[in-house]
Structures are given as C-alpha cells and as structure tokens.
DRENROKOL-129983 format. One record per residue: residue in three letters; x negated, z negated, y negated of N, C-alpha, C in turn. Coordinates in steps of 0.2 Angstrom, whole numbers, plus 5000, padded with zeros to 4 digits. Layout:
N
ALAXZYXZYXZY/...
This chain:
84
UNK434842764315435142784309434442774304/UNK434442824300433842834295434242804286/UNK434042754286434342744278434142804273/UNK433442834275433342854271433242924268/UNK433742944274434143014275434843014272/UNK434943034265435343064263435843084265/UNK435743154268436243194274436343154279/UNK436143104280436543064287437143014285/UNK436842994275437442934274437742984271/UNK437943024271438443064269439043074274/UNK438543084278438943114285439243034287/UNK439242994288439342924289439742924287/UNK439942934279440442914276440842984278/UNK440643034277441243064279441643074285/UNK441243034290441542994296442242924297/UNK441742904293442342834291442942854286/UNK442842884283443242894277443742964279/UNK443542994284443943044288444543014293/UNK444042974294444542904300445142884298/UNK445042844290445542804288445942854285/UNK445842914282446342974278446842984285/UNK446542994290446943004297447242964297/UNK447342894297447642844300448142834296/UNK447842824288448442824282448842884283/UNK448742954287449043004287449642984290/UNK449642964297450042944302450442894299/UNK450242854296450542794294451142814287/UNK450742834284451142894279451742934280/UNK451542964287452142994290452742984295/UNK452242914297452942854301453342824294/UNK453142804290453542764284454042804283/UNK453942864280454242914277454842944280/UNK454742964290455142964292455742904296/UNK455642854296455742784296456242754287/UNK456142784283456442794277456042724274/UNK455442674276455242634273454942674266/UNK454842614261454342654253453642654256/UNK453542724255452842774257452642774251/UNK452642744245452142774240451542754241/UNK451542684241450842654242450342684247/UNK450642694254450242754258450042824256/UNK450642854252450242914252449942924245/UNK449842864241449442854235448542864240/UNK448642804245448142794247447842844250/UNK448342884255448042944256447842994252/UNK448143014246447743054241446943024239/UNK446942964239446342944236445742944241/UNK446042944247445542964252445343024251/UNK445943074254445743124252445243164248/UNK445343134241444943154234444043134237/UNK444043064241443543044242443143094246/UNK443443124253443343154258443043224256/UNK443443264251443343324248442643314242/UNK442743254238441943244236441343224240/UNK441643194245440843194250440643254254/UNK441243284256440943374259440643414254/UNK440643414246440643444243439743404239/UNK439743354242439043334241438743344247/UNK438743344252438343374259438343424258/UNK438843494254438443544251438143564249/UNK437843514243437643544239436843494242/UNK436943454244436243404250435843474254/UNK436343504260436043584264435943624259/UNK436043634255435943694249435143664248/UNK435143624246434543604241434043594246/UNK433943604253433643584258433543654261/UNK433943704261433743764262433243814260/UNK432643854262432243864259432343954254/UNK431943954249432343984245432844064248/UNK432144094251432544164253433144174260/UNK433244094265433544104270434244124268/UNK434644104263435244144261435144204260/UNK434644254259434644294256434744364263/UNK435344414263435244464269434544484270/UNK434444504275434044534279433944614276/UNK434444644273434344724271434044714264/UNK434044674260433744644254433144624254/UNK433044604258432144574259431644624260/UNK431244644255430644694255430244684259/UNK429944714264429444674269428744654264/UNK428444614266427544604262427944564255/UNK428344574253428644564247428844474246/UNK429344474250429744424252429544374256/UNK428844394262428644354267428344314265/
C-alpha cells in the first residue's frame, strides 16, 4: 500500500468504515428484534453511515481532480483539431 496516494487511503477507509457499518447494522437489527435497547447501536450506525458518505464524496472529488480536462466531455461536442 502506498501511503502517498490519497485515493488508496480513502479506499481503505471506505472498506474499514463499510465493514463496521455493516456489522453495526446487523447488531442494530438483532437488538431491535429481540427487544433490547438499540438506541446506542443505531446512533453509532448513523455516525458510521455519515462518515461513509463523506468518504465516498472525498473519493469522487479525488477521481474528478485526476481526470483530464476533456475526458468527461461527450464525443459529439469535441471539435477535431481544437480539443485534441
């Protein structure tokens, strides 16, 4: 793993937070079904989901920043000789 690559660090963060979010989802569902107190589990799950969304947004920004300027432009709008 390269620690100087920000995209790879965000991907690892998504994996770790996603794993724990899934685990807390299972625990929250089980505690709800058994009638135990699930508020703490649910609030922790909410925090993990919010962190996961923020990591996904950070990943999208990193990928968009690395994309060449004309890569997202449709082929029909490119003018030969001008955008090449």
